[in-house]
C-alpha positions as protocol buffer text, in pm:
chain_id: "A"
residue {
  index: 1
  type: MET
  ca { x: 6732 y: 17247 z: 11653 }
}
residue {
  index: 2
  type: HIS
  ca { x: 6701 y: 16934 z: 11470 }
}
residue {
  index: 3
  type: THR
  ca { x: 7077 y: 16836 z: 11536 }
}
residue {
  index: 4
  type: ALA
  ca { x: 7123 y: 17010 z: 11839 }
}
residue {
  index: 5
  type: ALA
  ca { x: 6826 y: 16765 z: 11966 }
}
residue {
  index: 6
  type: VAL
  ca { x: 6979 y: 16444 z: 11831 }
}
residue {
  index: 7
  type: ARG
  ca { x: 7316 y: 16519 z: 11987 }
}
residue {
  index: 8
  type: ARG
  ca { x: 7121 y: 16592 z: 12344 }
}
residue {
  index: 9
  type: LEU
  ca { x: 6916 y: 16282 z: 12279 }
}
residue {
  index: 10
  type: THR
  ca { x: 7219 y: 16026 z: 12186 }
}
residue {
  index: 11
  type: GLY
  ca { x: 7471 y: 16191 z: 12352 }
}
residue {
  index: 12
  type: ASP
  ca { x: 7716 y: 16197 z: 12097 }
}
residue {
  index: 13
  type: GLU
  ca { x: 7827 y: 16562 z: 12040 }
}
residue {
  index: 14
  type: HIS
  ca { x: 8006 y: 16511 z: 11745 }
}
residue {
  index: 15
  type: LEU
  ca { x: 7689 y: 16451 z: 11529 }
}
residue {
  index: 16
  type: THR
  ca { x: 7642 y: 16695 z: 11244 }
}
residue {
  index: 17
  type: SER
  ca { x: 7311 y: 16750 z: 11028 }
}
residue {
  index: 18
  type: GLU
  ca { x: 7439 y: 16508 z: 10780 }
}
residue {
  index: 19
  type: PHE
  ca { x: 7352 y: 16225 z: 11049 }
}
residue {
  index: 20
  type: ALA
  ca { x: 6974 y: 16270 z: 10902 }
}
residue {
  index: 21
  type: SER
  ca { x: 7105 y: 16154 z: 10587 }
}
residue {
  index: 22
  type: THR
  ca { x: 7382 y: 15865 z: 10659 }
}
residue {
  index: 23
  type: TRP
  ca { x: 7236 y: 15733 z: 10977 }
}
residue {
  index: 24
  type: GLN
  ca { x: 7237 y: 15376 z: 10807 }
}
residue {
  index: 25
  type: GLN
  ca { x: 7610 y: 15388 z: 10780 }
}
residue {
  index: 26
  type: TYR
  ca { x: 7650 y: 15428 z: 11182 }
}
residue {
  index: 27
  type: ASP
  ca { x: 7681 y: 15136 z: 11402 }
}
residue {
  index: 28
  type: LEU
  ca { x: 7342 y: 15173 z: 11604 }
}
residue {
  index: 29
  type: ASP
  ca { x: 7096 y: 14939 z: 11817 }
}
residue {
  index: 30
  type: GLU
  ca { x: 6802 y: 14776 z: 11706 }
}
residue {
  index: 31
  type: GLN
  ca { x: 6586 y: 14986 z: 11872 }
}
residue {
  index: 32
  type: THR
  ca { x: 6736 y: 15311 z: 11751 }
}
residue {
  index: 33
  type: ARG
  ca { x: 6754 y: 15178 z: 11367 }
}
residue {
  index: 34
  type: GLU
  ca { x: 6403 y: 15101 z: 11389 }
}
residue {
  index: 35
  type: LEU
  ca { x: 6254 y: 15423 z: 11520 }
}
residue {
  index: 36
  type: LEU
  ca { x: 6473 y: 15569 z: 11257 }
}
residue {
  index: 37
  type: SER
  ca { x: 6347 y: 15392 z: 10976 }
}
residue {
  index: 38
  type: PHE
  ca { x: 6008 y: 15446 z: 11090 }
}
residue {
  index: 39
  type: ALA
  ca { x: 6105 y: 15827 z: 11110 }
}
residue {
  index: 40
  type: LYS
  ca { x: 6231 y: 15819 z: 10738 }
}
residue {
  index: 41
  type: LYS
  ca { x: 5906 y: 15624 z: 10668 }
}
residue {
  index: 42
  type: VAL
  ca { x: 5683 y: 15869 z: 10843 }
}
residue {
  index: 43
  type: THR
  ca { x: 5847 y: 16166 z: 10668 }
}
residue {
  index: 44
  type: GLU
  ca { x: 5863 y: 16026 z: 10324 }
}
residue {
  index: 45
  type: ALA
  ca { x: 5551 y: 15793 z: 10277 }
}
residue {
  index: 46
  type: PRO
  ca { x: 5303 y: 15858 z: 10618 }
}
residue {
  index: 47
  type: ALA
  ca { x: 4982 y: 15706 z: 10429 }
}
residue {
  index: 48
  type: MET
  ca { x: 5192 y: 15363 z: 10393 }
}
residue {
  index: 49
  type: ILE
  ca { x: 5240 y: 15347 z: 10766 }
}
residue {
  index: 50
  type: GLY
  ca { x: 5047 y: 15032 z: 10844 }
}
residue {
  index: 51
  type: ASP
  ca { x: 5026 y: 14753 z: 11149 }
}
residue {
  index: 52
  type: SER
  ca { x: 5375 y: 14612 z: 11031 }
}
residue {
  index: 53
  type: ASP
  ca { x: 5543 y: 14916 z: 11088 }
}
residue {
  index: 54
  type: ILE
  ca { x: 5421 y: 14946 z: 11426 }
}
residue {
  index: 55
  type: GLU
  ca { x: 5480 y: 14588 z: 11514 }
}
residue {
  index: 56
  type: ARG
  ca { x: 5841 y: 14638 z: 11387 }
}
residue {
  index: 57
  type: LEU
  ca { x: 5879 y: 14911 z: 11679 }
}
residue {
  index: 58
  type: LYS
  ca { x: 5739 y: 14653 z: 11940 }
}
residue {
  index: 59
  type: GLN
  ca { x: 5944 y: 14394 z: 11845 }
}
residue {
  index: 60
  type: ALA
  ca { x: 6259 y: 14631 z: 11881 }
}
residue {
  index: 61
  type: GLY
  ca { x: 6147 y: 14683 z: 12205 }
}
residue {
  index: 62
  type: TRP
  ca { x: 5922 y: 15036 z: 12169 }
}
residue {
  index: 63
  type: ASP
  ca { x: 5615 y: 15040 z: 12390 }
}
residue {
  index: 64
  type: GLU
  ca { x: 5270 y: 15233 z: 12302 }
}
residue {
  index: 65
  type: ARG
  ca { x: 5377 y: 15528 z: 12471 }
}
residue {
  index: 66
  type: GLY
  ca { x: 5722 y: 15551 z: 12339 }
}
residue {
  index: 67
  type: ILE
  ca { x: 5568 y: 15499 z: 11984 }
}
residue {
  index: 68
  type: TYR
  ca { x: 5304 y: 15771 z: 12025 }
}
residue {
  index: 69
  type: GLU
  ca { x: 5540 y: 16027 z: 12168 }
}
residue {
  index: 70
  type: ALA
  ca { x: 5786 y: 15934 z: 11870 }
}
residue {
  index: 71
  type: THR
  ca { x: 5533 y: 15978 z: 11622 }
}
residue {
  index: 72
  type: ALA
  ca { x: 5407 y: 16296 z: 11752 }
}
residue {
  index: 73
  type: LEU
  ca { x: 5801 y: 16424 z: 11743 }
}
residue {
  index: 74
  type: ILE
  ca { x: 5854 y: 16300 z: 11412 }
}
residue {
  index: 75
  type: SER
  ca { x: 5543 y: 16462 z: 11266 }
}
residue {
  index: 76
  type: PHE
  ca { x: 5610 y: 16813 z: 11465 }
}
residue {
  index: 77
  type: PHE
  ca { x: 5955 y: 16828 z: 11327 }
}
residue {
  index: 78
  type: ASN
  ca { x: 5814 y: 16738 z: 10979 }
}
residue {
  index: 79
  type: MET
  ca { x: 5590 y: 17017 z: 11004 }
}
residue {
  index: 80
  type: THR
  ca { x: 5820 y: 17298 z: 11125 }
}
residue {
  index: 81
  type: GLY
  ca { x: 6062 y: 17179 z: 10844 }
}
residue {
  index: 82
  type: ARG
  ca { x: 5809 y: 17255 z: 10596 }
}
residue {
  index: 83
  type: ILE
  ca { x: 5715 y: 17565 z: 10759 }
}
residue {
  index: 84
  type: GLU
  ca { x: 6100 y: 17659 z: 10736 }
}
residue {
  index: 85
  type: ALA
  ca { x: 6114 y: 17547 z: 10390 }
}
residue {
  index: 86
  type: VAL
  ca { x: 5838 y: 17774 z: 10252 }
}
residue {
  index: 87
  type: SER
  ca { x: 5848 y: 18055 z: 10439 }
}
residue {
  index: 88
  type: GLY
  ca { x: 6255 y: 18092 z: 10389 }
}
residue {
  index: 89
  type: LEU
  ca { x: 6357 y: 18031 z: 10725 }
}
residue {
  index: 90
  type: PRO
  ca { x: 6717 y: 17906 z: 10781 }
}
residue {
  index: 91
  type: PRO
  ca { x: 6704 y: 17562 z: 10906 }
}
residue {
  index: 92
  type: ASP
  ca { x: 6829 y: 17539 z: 11269 }
}
residue {
  index: 93
  type: GLU
  ca { x: 6823 y: 17860 z: 11338 }
}
residue {
  index: 94
  type: ILE
  ca { x: 6646 y: 17928 z: 11677 }
}
residue {
  index: 95
  type: PRO
  ca { x: 6515 y: 18278 z: 11775 }
}
residue {
  index: 96
  type: GLU
  ca { x: 6719 y: 18430 z: 12061 }
}
residue {
  index: 97
  type: ASP
  ca { x: 6428 y: 18458 z: 12287 }
}
residue {
  index: 98
  type: ALA
  ca { x: 6310 y: 18089 z: 12225 }
}
residue {
  index: 99
  type: ARG
  ca { x: 6275 y: 17935 z: 12580 }
}
residue {
  index: 100
  type: MET
  ca { x: 6229 y: 17556 z: 12537 }
}
residue {
  index: 101
  type: ALA
  ca { x: 6527 y: 17352 z: 12623 }
}
residue {
  index: 102
  type: GLU
  ca { x: 6502 y: 17153 z: 12318 }
}
residue {
  index: 103
  type: ALA
  ca { x: 6519 y: 17487 z: 12124 }
}
residue {
  index: 104
  type: GLN
  ca { x: 6804 y: 17604 z: 12243 }
}
residue {
  index: 105
  type: GLY
  ca { x: 7088 y: 17573 z: 12011 }
}
residue {
  index: 106
  type: ASP
  ca { x: 7417 y: 17447 z: 12166 }
}
residue {
  index: 107
  type: GLU
  ca { x: 7749 y: 17574 z: 12081 }
}
residue {
  index: 108
  type: SER
  ca { x: 7775 y: 17495 z: 11683 }
}
residue {
  index: 109
  type: THR
  ca { x: 7446 y: 17604 z: 11604 }
}
residue {
  index: 110
  type: THR
  ca { x: 7451 y: 17946 z: 11799 }
}
residue {
  index: 111
  type: ALA
  ca { x: 7777 y: 17997 z: 11643 }
}
residue {
  index: 112
  type: ALA
  ca { x: 7670 y: 17912 z: 11276 }
}
residue {
  index: 113
  type: ALA
  ca { x: 7378 y: 18158 z: 11338 }
}
residue {
  index: 114
  type: ALA
  ca { x: 7592 y: 18446 z: 11479 }
}
residue {
  index: 115
  type: ALA
  ca { x: 7804 y: 18410 z: 11160 }
}
residue {
  index: 116
  type: ARG
  ca { x: 7542 y: 18432 z: 10929 }
}
């Protein structure tokens, strides 16, 4: 689900799950790079988020609503990722009866799930 969502949001259908760990190597605009840096910090060290992190996002072009929505989405994916890890659910496997557009797999995630 995460990889499919990133492909839809970026418009880059060639992104794989490796993007999560290699995004620093991509030629990204400052706004995207700053958001991904923020997401990494929220994921790895949420207690260390401070005013300077929010200010960097604003300087990169994010407004308060965008920062709030991004923080909510990052937090949601962190939560669901932890549920998957603890419950033993395969990552990115989407239940067939899922109806949310963001939860619908693209061809690569659907084919991968079918191959299992």
